[in-house]
N, C-alpha and C positions, 0 to 999 in steps of 0.2 A: 283449511289452515291458510294463514297469511303467507303470501309468497315472499321469499327472501331474495333480495337483489344482491348478487355477488359483488357488483361494483361498489355498493354501499359498504360492504364489509372491508373491501380493500381500502377505500377512502378513510374509513374509521381507523384502521390499523395505521395508515400513514400519518393521520392527524395525531394519534396518541404517541407515535414514535417521535414526532417532531416536538411534542410537549416535553418529553423526557430528555430530548437532546439539547434543549435550551441550556447553555452553559450557566453554571452557578457563579454568582458574583459575590464579591466581598460585602461585608456588612456596610451599611451606610454610616457616615461619621457619627450620627446621633446614637447609634446602637453599639458602637465599638466600646469595649471595656476601657475605661480611663485609668491610667496607672498613677502611681505616686513615687516620686524619687526617694531614695534612701536619705539623701541630703542635697542641699544646694548652697552656694556661696557666691556673693557678689565679688567679682574679681577684676573688673575693668569698667570701661566706659563705652568703647567702640567695637572691640573685637577680642573675645576671650578664646585662646587656643587651649585644647585639652589633649592629654595623652594618658592612656590607661596602661599600667604595666601588664605584661603578658599573663601573670597569675591573678590579675584583678585585685590585688591588695593595696595598690597605690595609684594615685592620680596626681599628675602635674598640670598646672594651668599657667599660662603666660598671657599678659595683656598689653594693650597699647600704652598703659601707664608705666611700663617698665618693671612690673611686679611679676616675679616668678614664685610660685607657691607649690608646696608638696603636701598632699593629704594622705591619710590612710582611708580604708574603705568605710570607716565609721564617720568620716567627715572631719576628724581631728586634724588640725594643721600641724605638720611636723616642723616646717620651717618656711620662712618668707625671705626673699632676697629682692632688692630693688636697685636698678641702675638708673639714676636720675638723668633726665634729658634724653633717654633712649626708650625704644619700644622693644618688646619681645617679638621677634619676627618668626621664630620657629623653636619647637621644643621636641625632645625625644627622651625616652626612658627605657632602661634595659628590662629584660623579661621579669626579673625578680625585684625590680626597683632599687638595685644596688647603686645604679649610676643614672645621672640625669645630664643631658646636654641641652644647651640653649644658645640661641643666636640673638644678639642685640644689635640694633642699628639706630642711627639718627634719622628720625622720620622727616626732618626738615632739610636734610642735605640733598644734593643732586643724586639722581637715580643710580649712577655708577660709582659715586664716592660718598658713601653714607657711613663711614667709620664703622665698618663691621667688626663685631667682637664675638668670639666663641668662648663660652665658659663651660667647664666640665665639673660636676659636683658628685659627691658621694651621697649616700642615703641620709646622712646627718646634716647635709647642707653645706659641708665644707667645700671650698673651691680647690680642686685637685690641680687644675691648670687652666690657663687661658691663652688665647691667640687673637691678636688684633691685626686688622688690615685696613688700610685707607679705603679699599674698595668695599662695595656693598656685599654683604653675606646674606644669602636668602634662606637656605634650608639646611637642617641637620638630621641625620638618621644614624641609629645605632644598631649593631647586631644584638642578638638576644643576650649574649654575655657581656656586652658593653666593651669588648676588646677591639672592635672595628668601628671607626667613626668616619662617616662621609659628610662632607659639607659642600653645598653648591653656592655659587655666588655670581657676581658680575664683574669681570668675565672669567672666573676661575672655578676649578673643581679641586677640592682638597681631600686628602685621606690621611687619617691619624691612627695611632694605636692608643690604647687605654692610658698610657703614660704621657700622652700629649706629643709624642714624637711625630713630626711631620714626615709622612712616607713619600708623598708626591703631590705636586701641583700641576694640573693640566689647564691649558687655556681653552675655555669653552667658546670663545669668539662671540660672546653675547651675554644675555641675561638668562640665568638658569634658575627657575623658581619651583621646579617640581623634583622631588627626590625620594626614592624608596630603596630599601636594602633587603637582601635575603636574610633568613634567620641566622645562618652561620657567619654572615658578614663577608663572604667571599665574593659577593657580586652586588652591584648597585646599579640603579637606573636613574639618570638625570635628564631633565627636559626643559626646554625654554626657547627663546628667540635668539637667533644668531644673525650675523650679517655676512652675506655671501657676495663675492665680487662676480659681476657678470660682464660679458664681452661687449659692452656698449660704452665706449670711451672711458673704461675703467670705473664706471659707476657701481654703486652697491645697492643691494635690495635686501630687505629683511626676509628671513625664512625661519622655519621652526624645525627643531631637531631633537631627538632623544639619543643619549649616549649610554652604552653599557660600560661600566667601570669595574675592573677587578681590584682585589685588595691591594695589589702592588701599584695601582694607579694606571695600569694598562687599559687602553680603550679598544676592545676587540672588534666592535662594530657600532655603527650609528644608523639612524633612519631619519630621513627628511620628509616633511609634509607641509602643505600649504596652509593647513589649519593651525590655529593657536592651541598649544598643548595645555590642557587644563588639569590632567591627573594621570597618574600611572599606578597600576596595581601589579603586585608581584607575589608569586607563590613562595612557600618556605624555601624551596631548593632552587628558585629562579628558573625553573623549567617552563613556567608560564608567565609571560609578561604581557600586560594589556595596557595599551596606550589610548587615552581619550584626547583627541585633538579636534576641537570644534564638534562637528557631528560625525566625525570619523572615529570608529572604534576598531582597533587593530590588535590582534593577539600574535605574539612571537614566541618561539622557543628560546632557550638560553643562548644559542649560538646565532640568533638573529633571523632565523627562518620564519617567514610570515605563515602563520597557521590559518588564520581567517581574518576577514575584514568586513565591516558593515559601514554603509554610508547612508544615513537617514537622519533628518532633523528630529527634534531640535538639538542644539549644542549640548554635549554631555558635560556636566559639571564635576562629576566624581566617579571613580571606579574603585572596587575592592575585590581581591581575589582570595578564594579559600586556600588553606595551606597546601592542599594537594593539587591545586590548579583546576579542579573539576568545575568550579562555579565562579562566575563573575557577576557582581552586583554593580549596577550603574544608575546614577541619578541625573536628572535633567529637569528643565521646565516641563511641567505636566506629567512626568513619569518617574516611577521607580521600576527597574527591570532586573530580571535575573536571566543569565545566559549559561549554557553548559559549555564544556570544553571545546566543542566543535562550533560554537557560535550560534547554536539554535536558541531561540527565545523560549524560555520555560514559562514565564508569566510577565505580565505588565500591569502595574497598578497606576490608574489615572488619578492625577492630583491637580487641583485648581491652584497652581502656584509653582514655586521652585522647590526641587529636592536638591539641597546644596551639598550634602555630603552623605556618604553611605559607608556602612561597615558590615563585615560578614564574619561569622565564627569560623574556626579552623576546619570544621566538618561541613560547612555550608548549610547547616540546618537552621540558622537564625540570621536574619538580615535586619539591620536597622537603617532608618532613613531620617536624616535631619532636614526638616522642611521649613517653609515659610511660616507655618502655623504650629510647629511643634515636632515631637519625635514619634516615629511609628516603628513598631516591631512586627516583623513578618516571619511566618514559618517558610519552609522550603517550597511549599506549594503556592505561596503568595497570599495566604490568608492572614489577615491582620490579627495578631495576638492581643495587642493593645496600642493605645496612643496616649501621649501626654501633651496637651496644648500648652504653648508658651506665649507670653505677651510679645516676645521678639523672636525673630527667625533663628533657628538653630543652624549654624554655619559649619560647625566642626563636630565630628563624632569620633570616638576611639573605643575599641572593644577588646576585652581580655580574650585570649585565644579560645577558651572554652565557650565563650558567649555568655557566661554566667553573670558577668558584670560589664558595664560600659559607661562612658562619660560623654557628655554633650556640652557644647559651649555656644552661648548666644553673644550678643554685643557686650553684655555686662555680667553674665552669670554662668557658673559651671554647675552642672547637674550630674548626679551619680545614681545609676539604676541597677537593679538586678534583673535577671531574665524574666521573672514572673511579674514584674511591674509592681512589686510590693515594697514595703519599707524594711524588710527583714535582711539581715546579714546572713547569707547562706554559706555553710561550710561546703566547699567544693569537694565532692566525693573522689576518692582514689579509685583505681581500677577494681579493687576488691570490694568497694562499698556499693550499696545499691543507691539508685537515684532518689533524692529526697522528694516527697510529694509536693513540696513548695516550688520545685523547679519544673518549668514547663518542658516536658519531654516530647520530642517530635520524632516519629518513626514513619517515614514516608518513602514509598517507592516512586521515584520521580520519573515522569514521562519525558520524552524528548521535547515535547512542546505542550503548552497548556493554554487554556483560554485566557483572553484578556480579562483582567479583573479591574473593576472600577469602583470608586467611592460612591458616586451617586447611582441610583438605579437607572440603567439606560432606558431612554425613551422608546427604544424599539420593542422592548418586552411588552408594554401595554398595547402597542399597536399590533404586535403579533397575536396577543390574546384576543383582541377584537376581531382580527382576521380569522382566527380559528373558530370563534363563535359564529361568524358569518358563514363559514363553510359548513359547519354543523347544521345551521338553519337551512341552507340550500339543499343539503343532502337528504335531510329527514323531514322536510316540510310536506312531502306527499305521503 
């Protein structure tokens, strides 16, 4: 009988184990399912903002041409409003689409005095109230019921109730261009650039700061950073707040306690937090990433370009990324469900809470999608109903960490395969 070398058996076992331990990668872009939007509409020329109502039944778009438009989920235009000579700087919609808030400003005016105007509409497109200020107004955010309205500007922070009553004005000491609000409207986070006085002959230096703002206008805490603030994510109850400042990603509790912080490039363009605060999606140049509550990286998708904006469903099981070349939809493990190529970069995304519907905006067009990437209008099931087969259902037990996932097949895999073949040849050539 032929003598069996125990060393050969050990080597063979090790080789086979390494083959099966090679991490699985996402599909290449050529093999990813291409989706189709339910509808699209040209709505601007340079920058189209989008907001999807929490129930997914309505979409609002705003553009650089000063046009504000409300659609239903079939693409039918409910109403259109235009402010001549101004641009739509920010938009917001209540959970059921009953109320819409918009900020208009003069794009040709000085940065701090751009004739800011706040308009508040009902679902029919009637103007319920407006508020004008000589100063620049940057962002608007609404609570789910539309009863709490927060507005950030330069250099002011405003809070209103649904009737347009001004609750309070705070001085932000700079330009505040990022704003998010909790679901019940009791808490908001605003961020931007301020000017701080330093002890060198009374000179001033720019800095960056985020502010927590309560419904009565009280500012319970703030946080300063050297990095430019690009985006803030907030959970439904404001217990998880994630700030993206340059390449610095910081997670805070509602009272301002720092939970975790990551510092690694490239600069983060956008963050979104699931309703329960368990998951944070982040976009940047080259990457879309998902983190868990403790800041551990669950997965990373490599992309040859910019991921400009991200969205996440309330349960964290669906993530969308608006990128230089289109829209991508991921499940909780980082697998691409589908993508939709667009001729221009998608810069803004907005998702219904359930993730069944979402909107995306490019320089000139608004797109509306369902979760499955088809043209169907899907009736969102209640708790008593079963999930429709047309809806992509994800049931995943998420690990604390997951392998990096990449669009192109990494060059190391072919090299590893060649190396394995070489070892096989060396072990068994005698």
